DOFI-963092 format. One record per atom (N, C-alpha, C): residue number from 1; residue in three letters; atom name; x, z, y. Coordinates in Angstrom, 1 decimal. Atoms other than C-alpha are relative to their C-alpha. Layout:
BEGIN
<NUM "ALA" "CA" <X Z Y>>
...
This chain:
BEGIN
<1 "MET" "N" <0.9 -1.1 -0.3>>
<1 "MET" "CA" <0.3 -7.7 -25.2>>
<1 "MET" "C" <-1.1 -0.5 0.9>>
<2 "ASN" "N" <1.1 0.5 -0.8>>
<2 "ASN" "CA" <-3.1 -8.3 -23.7>>
<2 "ASN" "C" <-0.2 0.9 1.3>>
<3 "ILE" "N" <0.1 -0.6 -1.3>>
<3 "ILE" "CA" <-4.2 -7.3 -20.2>>
<3 "ILE" "C" <-0.6 1.4 -0.1>>
<4 "GLY" "N" <0.6 -1.3 0.2>>
<4 "GLY" "CA" <-6.2 -4.3 -21.4>>
<4 "GLY" "C" <1.1 1.0 -0.3>>
<5 "ASP" "N" <-1.2 -0.9 0.3>>
<5 "ASP" "CA" <-3.0 -2.8 -23.0>>
<5 "ASP" "C" <0.9 0.2 1.1>>
<6 "VAL" "N" <-0.9 -0.1 -1.2>>
<6 "VAL" "CA" <-1.0 -3.6 -19.9>>
<6 "VAL" "C" <-0.6 0.9 1.0>>
<7 "ALA" "N" <0.7 -0.9 -1.0>>
<7 "ALA" "CA" <-3.6 -1.9 -17.7>>
<7 "ALA" "C" <0.2 1.5 -0.5>>
<8 "ASP" "N" <-0.2 -1.4 0.5>>
<8 "ASP" "CA" <-3.4 1.2 -19.9>>
<8 "ASP" "C" <1.5 0.5 0.2>>
<9 "LYS" "N" <-1.4 -0.4 -0.1>>
<9 "LYS" "CA" <0.4 1.2 -19.9>>
<9 "LYS" "C" <0.5 0.2 1.5>>
<10 "THR" "N" <-0.5 -0.1 -1.4>>
<10 "THR" "CA" <0.8 0.7 -16.1>>
<10 "THR" "C" <-0.9 0.8 0.9>>
<11 "SER" "N" <1.0 -0.7 -0.8>>
<11 "SER" "CA" <-2.3 2.5 -14.9>>
<11 "SER" "C" <-0.5 -0.9 1.1>>
<12 "LEU" "N" <0.5 0.9 -1.0>>
<12 "LEU" "CA" <-3.2 -0.6 -12.9>>
<12 "LEU" "C" <-1.3 -0.6 -0.5>>
<13 "PRO" "N" <1.2 0.7 0.4>>
<13 "PRO" "CA" <-6.7 -2.1 -13.0>>
<13 "PRO" "C" <0.3 -1.4 -0.4>>
<14 "ALA" "N" <-0.2 1.4 0.5>>
<14 "ALA" "CA" <-6.9 -5.4 -14.9>>
<14 "ALA" "C" <-0.2 -0.9 1.2>>
<15 "LYS" "N" <0.2 0.9 -1.2>>
<15 "LYS" "CA" <-8.3 -6.9 -11.6>>
<15 "LYS" "C" <1.3 -0.1 0.8>>
<16 "THR" "N" <-1.2 0.0 -0.8>>
<16 "THR" "CA" <-5.1 -5.9 -9.8>>
<16 "THR" "C" <1.1 -0.8 -0.7>>
<17 "ILE" "N" <-1.0 0.7 0.8>>
<17 "ILE" "CA" <-2.9 -7.3 -12.6>>
<17 "ILE" "C" <-0.3 -1.5 0.1>>
<18 "ARG" "N" <0.4 1.4 -0.2>>
<18 "ARG" "CA" <-4.9 -10.6 -12.4>>
<18 "ARG" "C" <0.4 -0.5 1.4>>
<19 "TYR" "N" <-0.4 0.4 -1.4>>
<19 "TYR" "CA" <-4.4 -10.6 -8.6>>
<19 "TYR" "C" <1.5 -0.2 0.2>>
<20 "TYR" "N" <-1.4 0.2 -0.1>>
<20 "TYR" "CA" <-0.7 -10.1 -8.9>>
<20 "TYR" "C" <0.4 -1.3 -0.7>>
<21 "GLU" "N" <-0.3 1.3 0.6>>
<21 "GLU" "CA" <-0.7 -13.1 -11.3>>
<21 "GLU" "C" <-0.4 -1.1 0.9>>
<22 "ASP" "N" <0.4 1.1 -0.9>>
<22 "ASP" "CA" <-2.7 -15.2 -8.8>>
<22 "ASP" "C" <0.9 -0.2 1.1>>
<23 "ILE" "N" <-0.9 0.1 -1.1>>
<23 "ILE" "CA" <-0.2 -14.5 -6.1>>
<23 "ILE" "C" <1.4 -0.2 -0.4>>
<24 "LYS" "N" <-1.3 0.3 0.6>>
<24 "LYS" "CA" <2.7 -15.2 -8.4>>
<24 "LYS" "C" <1.0 1.1 0.0>>
<25 "LEU" "N" <-1.0 -1.1 0.1>>
<25 "LEU" "CA" <4.2 -11.7 -8.5>>
<25 "LEU" "C" <0.4 0.3 -1.5>>
<26 "VAL" "N" <-0.2 -0.1 1.4>>
<26 "VAL" "CA" <3.9 -11.7 -12.3>>
<26 "VAL" "C" <-0.5 -1.3 -0.7>>
<27 "LYS" "N" <0.4 1.3 0.6>>
<27 "LYS" "CA" <3.8 -14.7 -14.6>>
<27 "LYS" "C" <0.0 0.2 -1.5>>
<28 "PRO" "N" <0.1 -0.2 1.4>>
<28 "PRO" "CA" <2.7 -13.8 -18.1>>
<28 "PRO" "C" <-0.1 -1.4 -0.7>>
<29 "SER" "N" <0.1 1.2 0.8>>
<29 "SER" "CA" <3.0 -16.4 -20.8>>
<29 "SER" "C" <-1.5 0.0 -0.5>>
<30 "ARG" "N" <1.4 0.1 0.6>>
<30 "ARG" "CA" <-0.2 -17.7 -22.5>>
<30 "ARG" "C" <0.2 -0.2 -1.5>>
<31 "ALA" "N" <0.0 0.1 1.5>>
<31 "ALA" "CA" <-0.9 -17.3 -26.2>>
<31 "ALA" "C" <-0.7 -1.3 -0.3>>
<32 "ALA" "N" <0.6 1.2 0.4>>
<32 "ALA" "CA" <-2.2 -20.2 -28.2>>
<32 "ALA" "C" <-1.5 -0.1 0.3>>
<33 "ASN" "N" <1.4 -0.1 -0.3>>
<33 "ASN" "CA" <-5.7 -19.1 -27.6>>
<33 "ASN" "C" <-0.3 -0.1 1.6>>
<34 "GLY" "N" <0.1 0.1 -1.4>>
<34 "GLY" "CA" <-5.1 -19.3 -23.8>>
<34 "GLY" "C" <0.0 1.3 0.7>>
<35 "TYR" "N" <0.0 -1.4 -0.6>>
<35 "TYR" "CA" <-5.1 -15.5 -23.2>>
<35 "TYR" "C" <1.4 0.3 0.5>>
<36 "ARG" "N" <-1.2 -0.5 -0.6>>
<36 "ARG" "CA" <-2.5 -13.9 -21.1>>
<36 "ARG" "C" <0.8 0.8 -1.1>>
<37 "ASP" "N" <-0.8 -0.8 1.0>>
<37 "ASP" "CA" <0.4 -12.5 -23.2>>
<37 "ASP" "C" <1.1 0.6 0.8>>
<38 "TYR" "N" <-1.0 -0.7 -0.8>>
<38 "TYR" "CA" <2.4 -9.9 -21.4>>
<38 "TYR" "C" <1.1 0.5 -0.9>>
<39 "ALA" "N" <-1.2 -0.5 0.6>>
<39 "ALA" "CA" <5.9 -9.1 -22.4>>
<39 "ALA" "C" <0.5 1.4 0.6>>
<40 "ASP" "N" <-0.5 -1.2 -0.6>>
<40 "ASP" "CA" <7.8 -5.8 -21.8>>
<40 "ASP" "C" <0.6 -0.2 1.4>>
<41 "ALA" "N" <-0.5 0.3 -1.3>>
<41 "ALA" "CA" <9.5 -7.5 -18.9>>
<41 "ALA" "C" <-1.1 -0.1 1.1>>
<42 "ASP" "N" <1.1 0.0 -0.9>>
<42 "ASP" "CA" <6.1 -8.1 -17.3>>
<42 "ASP" "C" <-0.5 1.4 0.4>>
<43 "ILE" "N" <0.4 -1.4 -0.2>>
<43 "ILE" "CA" <5.2 -4.5 -17.7>>
<43 "ILE" "C" <0.9 0.7 0.9>>
<44 "HIS" "N" <-1.0 -0.6 -0.9>>
<44 "HIS" "CA" <8.4 -3.4 -16.1>>
<44 "HIS" "C" <-0.1 -0.5 1.4>>
<45 "ARG" "N" <0.2 0.6 -1.4>>
<45 "ARG" "CA" <7.8 -5.8 -13.2>>
<45 "ARG" "C" <-1.2 0.5 0.7>>
<46 "LEU" "N" <1.2 -0.6 -0.6>>
<46 "LEU" "CA" <4.3 -4.5 -12.7>>
<46 "LEU" "C" <0.2 1.5 0.4>>
<47 "ALA" "N" <-0.3 -1.4 -0.4>>
<47 "ALA" "CA" <5.6 -0.9 -12.7>>
<47 "ALA" "C" <0.9 0.0 1.2>>
<48 "PHE" "N" <-0.8 0.2 -1.2>>
<48 "PHE" "CA" <8.2 -2.0 -10.1>>
<48 "PHE" "C" <-0.9 -0.2 1.2>>
<49 "ILE" "N" <0.9 0.4 -1.2>>
<49 "ILE" "CA" <5.5 -3.5 -7.9>>
<49 "ILE" "C" <-0.9 1.2 0.3>>
<50 "GLN" "N" <0.8 -1.2 -0.2>>
<50 "GLN" "CA" <3.3 -0.4 -8.4>>
<50 "GLN" "C" <0.7 1.1 0.8>>
<51 "ARG" "N" <-0.8 -1.0 -0.7>>
<51 "ARG" "CA" <6.1 1.9 -7.3>>
<51 "ARG" "C" <0.3 -0.4 1.4>>
<52 "SER" "N" <-0.3 0.5 -1.3>>
<52 "SER" "CA" <7.0 -0.3 -4.4>>
<52 "SER" "C" <-1.2 0.2 0.9>>
<53 "ARG" "N" <1.2 -0.2 -0.8>>
<53 "ARG" "CA" <3.4 -0.3 -3.2>>
<53 "ARG" "C" <-0.3 1.4 0.3>>
<54 "SER" "N" <0.3 -1.5 -0.2>>
<54 "SER" "CA" <3.1 3.5 -3.6>>
<54 "SER" "C" <1.0 0.5 1.1>>
<55 "LEU" "N" <-0.9 -0.4 -1.1>>
<55 "LEU" "CA" <6.1 3.7 -1.2>>
<55 "LEU" "C" <-0.4 -0.7 1.3>>
<56 "GLY" "N" <0.5 0.6 -1.2>>
<56 "GLY" "CA" <4.2 1.7 1.3>>
<56 "GLY" "C" <0.4 -1.4 0.3>>
<57 "PHE" "N" <-0.4 1.3 -0.2>>
<57 "PHE" "CA" <5.7 -1.7 0.9>>
<57 "PHE" "C" <-1.2 -1.0 -0.2>>
<58 "THR" "N" <1.0 1.0 0.1>>
<58 "THR" "CA" <3.5 -4.7 1.5>>
<58 "THR" "C" <0.2 -0.9 -1.1>>
<59 "ILE" "N" <-0.2 1.0 1.1>>
<59 "ILE" "CA" <3.0 -7.5 -1.0>>
<59 "ILE" "C" <1.2 -0.8 0.3>>
<60 "GLU" "N" <-1.2 0.9 -0.3>>
<60 "GLU" "CA" <5.5 -9.7 0.8>>
<60 "GLU" "C" <1.3 0.8 -0.1>>
<61 "GLU" "N" <-1.2 -0.8 0.2>>
<61 "GLU" "CA" <8.0 -6.8 0.9>>
<61 "GLU" "C" <0.3 0.2 -1.4>>
<62 "CYS" "N" <-0.2 -0.1 1.5>>
<62 "CYS" "CA" <7.5 -6.3 -2.8>>
<62 "CYS" "C" <0.6 -1.2 -0.6>>
<63 "ARG" "N" <-0.6 1.3 0.4>>
<63 "ARG" "CA" <8.2 -10.0 -3.3>>
<63 "ARG" "C" <1.5 0.0 0.3>>
<64 "LEU" "N" <-1.4 0.0 -0.4>>
<64 "LEU" "CA" <11.5 -9.5 -1.4>>
<64 "LEU" "C" <0.7 1.0 -0.8>>
<65 "LEU" "N" <-0.6 -1.0 0.9>>
<65 "LEU" "CA" <12.3 -6.3 -3.3>>
<65 "LEU" "C" <0.2 -0.5 -1.4>>
<66 "LEU" "N" <-0.1 0.6 1.4>>
<66 "LEU" "CA" <11.7 -8.1 -6.6>>
<66 "LEU" "C" <1.2 -1.0 0.0>>
<67 "SER" "N" <-1.1 1.0 -0.1>>
<67 "SER" "CA" <14.0 -10.9 -5.5>>
<67 "SER" "C" <1.4 0.7 0.1>>
<68 "LEU" "N" <-1.3 -0.8 -0.1>>
<68 "LEU" "CA" <16.7 -8.4 -4.6>>
<68 "LEU" "C" <0.3 0.7 -1.3>>
<69 "TYR" "N" <-0.2 -0.7 1.3>>
<69 "TYR" "CA" <16.2 -6.5 -7.9>>
<69 "TYR" "C" <0.5 -1.0 -1.0>>
<70 "GLU" "N" <-0.4 1.0 0.9>>
<70 "GLU" "CA" <16.6 -9.7 -9.8>>
<70 "GLU" "C" <1.4 -0.7 0.3>>
<71 "ASP" "N" <-1.3 0.6 -0.5>>
<71 "ASP" "CA" <19.7 -10.8 -7.8>>
<71 "ASP" "C" <1.1 1.0 -0.3>>
<72 "LYS" "N" <-1.1 -0.9 0.3>>
<72 "LYS" "CA" <22.6 -9.0 -9.5>>
<72 "LYS" "C" <1.2 -0.1 0.9>>
<73 "ASP" "N" <-1.1 0.1 -1.0>>
<73 "ASP" "CA" <24.9 -10.2 -6.7>>
<73 "ASP" "C" <-0.5 0.5 1.4>>
<74 "ARG" "N" <0.6 -0.5 -1.3>>
<74 "ARG" "CA" <22.7 -8.6 -4.0>>
<74 "ARG" "C" <1.0 1.0 0.6>>
<75 "ALA" "N" <-0.7 -1.1 -0.8>>
<75 "ALA" "CA" <24.2 -6.4 -1.3>>
<75 "ALA" "C" <-0.9 1.1 0.1>>
<76 "SER" "N" <0.9 -1.2 -0.1>>
<76 "SER" "CA" <22.8 -2.9 -1.4>>
<76 "SER" "C" <-0.4 0.2 1.5>>
<77 "ALA" "N" <0.3 -0.1 -1.4>>
<77 "ALA" "CA" <22.9 -3.1 2.4>>
<77 "ALA" "C" <-1.3 -0.7 0.3>>
<78 "ASP" "N" <1.3 0.7 -0.2>>
<78 "ASP" "CA" <20.0 -5.6 2.2>>
<78 "ASP" "C" <-1.2 0.9 -0.4>>
<79 "VAL" "N" <1.1 -0.9 0.5>>
<79 "VAL" "CA" <17.9 -3.1 0.2>>
<79 "VAL" "C" <-0.1 1.1 1.0>>
<80 "LYS" "N" <0.1 -1.1 -0.9>>
<80 "LYS" "CA" <18.8 -0.3 2.5>>
<80 "LYS" "C" <-0.6 -0.4 1.3>>
<81 "THR" "N" <0.6 0.5 -1.3>>
<81 "THR" "CA" <17.9 -2.3 5.6>>
<81 "THR" "C" <-1.5 -0.1 -0.1>>
<82 "LEU" "N" <1.4 0.1 0.3>>
<82 "LEU" "CA" <14.5 -3.0 4.1>>
<82 "LEU" "C" <-0.7 1.5 0.0>>
<83 "ALA" "N" <0.5 -1.4 0.1>>
<83 "ALA" "CA" <14.0 0.8 3.3>>
<83 "ALA" "C" <0.0 0.6 1.4>>
<84 "LEU" "N" <0.0 -0.6 -1.3>>
<84 "LEU" "CA" <15.1 1.8 6.8>>
<84 "LEU" "C" <-1.0 -0.6 0.9>>
<85 "GLU" "N" <1.1 0.7 -0.8>>
<85 "GLU" "CA" <12.7 -0.7 8.4>>
<85 "GLU" "C" <-1.3 0.7 -0.4>>
<86 "LYS" "N" <1.3 -0.6 0.4>>
<86 "LYS" "CA" <9.9 0.8 6.3>>
<86 "LYS" "C" <-0.1 1.5 0.5>>
<87 "ILE" "N" <0.0 -1.3 -0.5>>
<87 "ILE" "CA" <10.9 4.3 7.4>>
<87 "ILE" "C" <-0.4 0.0 1.5>>
<88 "GLU" "N" <0.3 0.2 -1.5>>
<88 "GLU" "CA" <10.7 3.2 11.1>>
<88 "GLU" "C" <-1.5 -0.2 0.1>>
<89 "GLU" "N" <1.5 0.3 0.0>>
<89 "GLU" "CA" <7.2 1.8 10.4>>
<89 "GLU" "C" <-0.8 1.2 -0.3>>
<90 "ILE" "N" <0.7 -1.2 0.4>>
<90 "ILE" "CA" <6.1 5.0 8.7>>
<90 "ILE" "C" <0.1 1.0 1.1>>
<91 "ASP" "N" <-0.2 -0.9 -1.1>>
<91 "ASP" "CA" <7.5 7.1 11.6>>
<91 "ASP" "C" <-1.0 -0.4 1.2>>
<92 "ARG" "N" <1.0 0.5 -1.0>>
<92 "ARG" "CA" <5.4 4.9 14.0>>
<92 "ARG" "C" <-1.4 0.4 -0.4>>
<93 "LYS" "N" <1.3 -0.3 0.5>>
<93 "LYS" "CA" <2.3 5.4 11.9>>
<93 "LYS" "C" <-0.3 1.5 0.1>>
<94 "VAL" "N" <0.2 -1.5 0.0>>
<94 "VAL" "CA" <2.9 9.2 11.7>>
<94 "VAL" "C" <-0.3 0.4 1.5>>
<95 "LYS" "N" <0.3 -0.4 -1.4>>
<95 "LYS" "CA" <3.1 9.4 15.5>>
<95 "LYS" "C" <-1.4 -0.4 0.5>>
<96 "GLU" "N" <1.4 0.5 -0.4>>
<96 "GLU" "CA" <-0.1 7.3 15.9>>
<96 "GLU" "C" <-1.0 1.0 -0.6>>
<97 "LEU" "N" <1.0 -0.9 0.6>>
<97 "LEU" "CA" <-1.9 9.6 13.4>>
<97 "LEU" "C" <0.1 1.4 0.7>>
<98 "GLN" "N" <0.0 -1.2 -0.7>>
<98 "GLN" "CA" <-0.6 12.7 15.2>>
<98 "GLN" "C" <-0.7 -0.1 1.4>>
<99 "SER" "N" <0.7 0.2 -1.3>>
<99 "SER" "CA" <-1.9 11.3 18.5>>
<99 "SER" "C" <-1.5 0.0 -0.3>>
<100 "LEU" "N" <1.4 0.0 0.3>>
<100 "LEU" "CA" <-5.3 10.6 16.9>>
<100 "LEU" "C" <-0.5 1.4 -0.3>>
<101 "LYS" "N" <0.4 -1.4 0.3>>
<101 "LYS" "CA" <-5.4 14.1 15.5>>
<101 "LYS" "C" <-0.1 0.9 1.2>>
<102 "SER" "N" <0.1 -0.8 -1.3>>
<102 "SER" "CA" <-4.6 15.6 18.9>>
<102 "SER" "C" <-1.2 -0.3 0.8>>
<103 "THR" "N" <1.2 0.4 -0.7>>
<103 "THR" "CA" <-7.3 13.6 20.5>>
<103 "THR" "C" <-1.3 0.5 -0.6>>
<104 "LEU" "N" <1.2 -0.5 0.7>>
<104 "LEU" "CA" <-9.9 14.5 17.9>>
<104 "LEU" "C" <-0.1 1.5 0.1>>
<105 "LYS" "N" <0.0 -1.5 -0.2>>
<105 "LYS" "CA" <-8.8 18.2 18.1>>
<105 "LYS" "C" <-0.5 0.4 1.3>>
<106 "SER" "N" <0.4 -0.3 -1.3>>
<106 "SER" "CA" <-9.2 18.2 21.8>>
<106 "SER" "C" <-1.5 -0.2 0.2>>
<107 "LEU" "N" <1.5 0.3 -0.1>>
<107 "LEU" "CA" <-12.7 16.6 21.6>>
<107 "LEU" "C" <-0.8 1.0 -0.8>>
<108 "ALA" "N" <0.8 -1.0 0.8>>
<108 "ALA" "CA" <-13.8 19.0 18.8>>
<108 "ALA" "C" <0.1 1.4 0.7>>
<109 "ASP" "N" <-0.1 -1.3 -0.7>>
<109 "ASP" "CA" <-12.5 22.0 20.9>>
<109 "ASP" "C" <-0.9 0.0 1.2>>
<110 "HIS" "N" <0.9 0.0 -1.2>>
<110 "HIS" "CA" <-14.7 20.9 23.8>>
<110 "HIS" "C" <-1.5 -0.2 -0.4>>
<111 "CYS" "N" <1.4 0.1 0.4>>
<111 "CYS" "CA" <-17.8 20.4 21.7>>
<111 "CYS" "C" <-0.5 1.3 -0.4>>
<112 "HIS" "N" <0.6 -1.3 0.2>>
<112 "HIS" "CA" <-20.1 23.4 21.6>>
<112 "HIS" "C" <-0.4 0.1 -1.5>>
<113 "GLY" "N" <0.4 -0.1 1.4>>
<113 "GLY" "CA" <-21.3 22.5 18.1>>
<113 "GLY" "C" <-1.2 0.8 -0.3>>
<114 "ASP" "N" <1.3 -0.8 0.1>>
<114 "ASP" "CA" <-24.7 24.0 18.7>>
<114 "ASP" "C" <-1.2 -1.0 -0.1>>
<115 "ASP" "N" <1.3 0.8 0.1>>
<115 "ASP" "CA" <-28.3 22.7 18.9>>
<115 "ASP" "C" <-0.1 -1.0 1.2>>
<116 "ARG" "N" <0.1 0.9 -1.2>>
<116 "ARG" "CA" <-27.7 21.0 22.3>>
<116 "ARG" "C" <0.4 -1.4 -0.3>>
<117 "PRO" "N" <-0.4 1.4 0.3>>
<117 "PRO" "CA" <-27.5 17.2 22.3>>
<117 "PRO" "C" <1.3 -0.5 0.7>>
<118 "GLU" "N" <-1.3 0.4 -0.7>>
<118 "GLU" "CA" <-24.5 17.1 24.7>>
<118 "GLU" "C" <1.1 0.1 -1.0>>
<119 "CYS" "N" <-1.1 0.0 0.9>>
<119 "CYS" "CA" <-21.5 16.2 22.7>>
<119 "CYS" "C" <1.2 -0.9 0.5>>
<120 "PRO" "N" <-1.1 0.8 -0.6>>
<120 "PRO" "CA" <-18.1 15.2 24.2>>
<120 "PRO" "C" <0.6 -1.0 -1.1>>
<121 "ILE" "N" <-0.5 0.9 1.0>>
<121 "ILE" "CA" <-17.1 13.6 20.9>>
<121 "ILE" "C" <-0.7 -1.3 0.0>>
<122 "ILE" "N" <0.8 1.2 0.0>>
<122 "ILE" "CA" <-20.0 11.2 20.9>>
<122 "ILE" "C" <0.2 -0.7 1.4>>
<123 "ASP" "N" <-0.2 0.5 -1.4>>
<123 "ASP" "CA" <-19.5 10.7 24.7>>
<123 "ASP" "C" <1.3 -0.8 0.0>>
<124 "ASP" "N" <-1.3 0.6 0.0>>
<124 "ASP" "CA" <-15.9 9.8 24.2>>
<124 "ASP" "C" <0.0 -1.3 -0.9>>
<125 "ILE" "N" <0.1 1.2 0.9>>
<125 "ILE" "CA" <-16.6 7.4 21.3>>
<125 "ILE" "C" <-0.8 -1.1 0.7>>
<126 "ALA" "N" <0.9 0.9 -0.7>>
<126 "ALA" "CA" <-19.3 5.8 23.4>>
<126 "ALA" "C" <0.7 -0.5 1.3>>
<127 "GLY" "N" <-0.7 0.4 -1.3>>
<127 "GLY" "CA" <-16.8 5.5 26.4>>
<127 "GLY" "C" <-0.7 0.6 1.2>>
<128 "GLU" "N" <0.7 -0.5 -1.1>>
<128 "GLU" "CA" <-18.9 7.8 28.5>>
<128 "GLU" "C" <0.7 1.2 0.7>>
<129 "LEU" "N" <-0.7 -1.1 -0.6>>
<129 "LEU" "CA" <-16.4 10.6 29.3>>
<129 "LEU" "C" <0.6 -0.4 1.3>>
<130 "GLY" "N" <-0.6 0.3 -1.3>>
<130 "GLY" "CA" <-15.3 10.7 32.9>>
<130 "GLY" "C" <-0.7 -1.0 0.8>>
<131 "ARG" "N" <0.8 0.9 -0.8>>
<131 "ARG" "CA" <-18.1 8.5 34.2>>
<131 "ARG" "C" <-0.7 0.8 1.0>>
C-alpha cells in the first residue's frame, strides 16, 4: 500500500508518516521501484502511535509503549507505571494551566477595558506592576 493510501486510512499526514519512518517508529518495506510499501501491520502500528500521541505520550514514550506492546511476556505493571506517570504529568500541567488562568482572570478583572491607555495586563506582561 502506498503512503497516500496509508495517510487516508490512518488520518495522518504523509509528512508525519515519513517522519515516523525517519525516526524508526515504522519501517515499511520497499517495492521494486523503491517506493514505500506499507503492510497492514504498518497501518496498525501507525494507528497505535497516533492513539498514544493523542493520549499525550511523547515520541520516546511511544517507542517504549510499542516495545511493550510487541513483548508478549511484558508485565502489565510496566504499562500501568507508564500510564500513571503520564497522569501525574497531566495533573501538573492542569495545575499550571489553572494558575495561568487565575492570573489572567485577575489581570482582566483589573483592566478597565475602555479607551484609556492604562492596562494592568500590559503592565504585568512588561513587568511594570508594583513598581
